[in-house]
C-alpha positions, -999 to 999 in steps of 0.1 A, spaced: 58 -59 -464 58 -18 -460 82 -8 -435 67 17 -411 87 53 -413 99 70 -385 111 106 -384 147 114 -381 141 124 -344 125 92 -334 152 73 -352 178 91 -332 159 83 -299 156 46 -311 194 45 -320 202 61 -286 178 37 -265 192 6 -283 230 18 -279 226 23 -243 202 -3 -230 197 -33 -254 221 -64 -255 238 -63 -290 237 -102 -292 201 -103 -299 184 -91 -332 150 -77 -327 130 -65 -359 108 -34 -352 71 -42 -352 76 -79 -352 59 -100 -323 80 -126 -308 61 -148 -284 75 -171 -258 63 -207 -251 69 -199 -214 40 -172 -214 3 -184 -209 -20 -183 -241 -38 -154 -225 -5 -136 -221 4 -141 -257 -29 -130 -270 -27 -98 -248 9 -91 -262 -6 -96 -298 -35 -72 -293 -11 -45 -277 11 -47 -305 -17 -46 -330 -31 -13 -312 5 1 -315 6 -7 -354 -27 9 -358 -13 41 -341 19 38 -363 40 35 -331 73 14 -335 77 -13 -309 100 -43 -303 91 -73 -282 112 -97 -261 143 -73 -262 171 -85 -239 185 -55 -220 220 -50 -208 203 -51 -173 192 -84 -178 157 -79 -183 134 -89 -210 102 -67 -213 73 -77 -232 71 -46 -253 94 -17 -260 82 16 -270 111 40 -269 98 67 -290 60 71 -278 39 64 -248 66 50 -222 95 30 -228 82 -5 -216 48 -23 -215 45 -51 -195 17 -77 -197 10 -97 -166 -5 -134 -168 4 -152 -139 23 -129 -119 12 -98 -104 26 -63 -101 40 -70 -66 60 -98 -84 73 -73 -109 82 -48 -81 99 -75 -59 117 -95 -86 124 -71 -116 122 -36 -109 157 -34 -89 173 -45 -121 155 -17 -144 161 10 -118 197 1 -118 198 8 -155 183 43 -149 145 34 -155 116 46 -132 82 35 -127 68 60 -151 87 42 -178 60 14 -177 26 7 -184 11 -25 -169 -15 -46 -186 -35 -74 -170 -36 -103 -194 -69 -119 -180 -88 -83 -182 -104 -71 -213 -81 -50 -233 -88 -15 -244 -66 8 -264 -70 34 -237 -48 16 -213 -20 26 -236 -24 63 -234 
């Protein structure tokens, strides 16, 4: 397995993000897809498709990362695009804002730190840019 190379500035951004926001009790390898049995099959497939698109673009990512604020975003991309990619299966964007967003906000994140992807809609890489 060949490890993706990141620039020193990207590594600095990654290290700062993980030091500040990620629960150190959990180990999350870069570019490794972790799936949850609690997600729908469509949700898991969409996460895989998003991660595959990120790999093709050589964008480092992490999945199922436990943040210090208690949230577990689907995909974390601290060096590119946005910080978080959330995939919606059974929940809706309104559920995210009413149930999770305040925790993210208390950790200093804002709406522009997120991309939202619908699991039941057809996936296109254009949704990521």
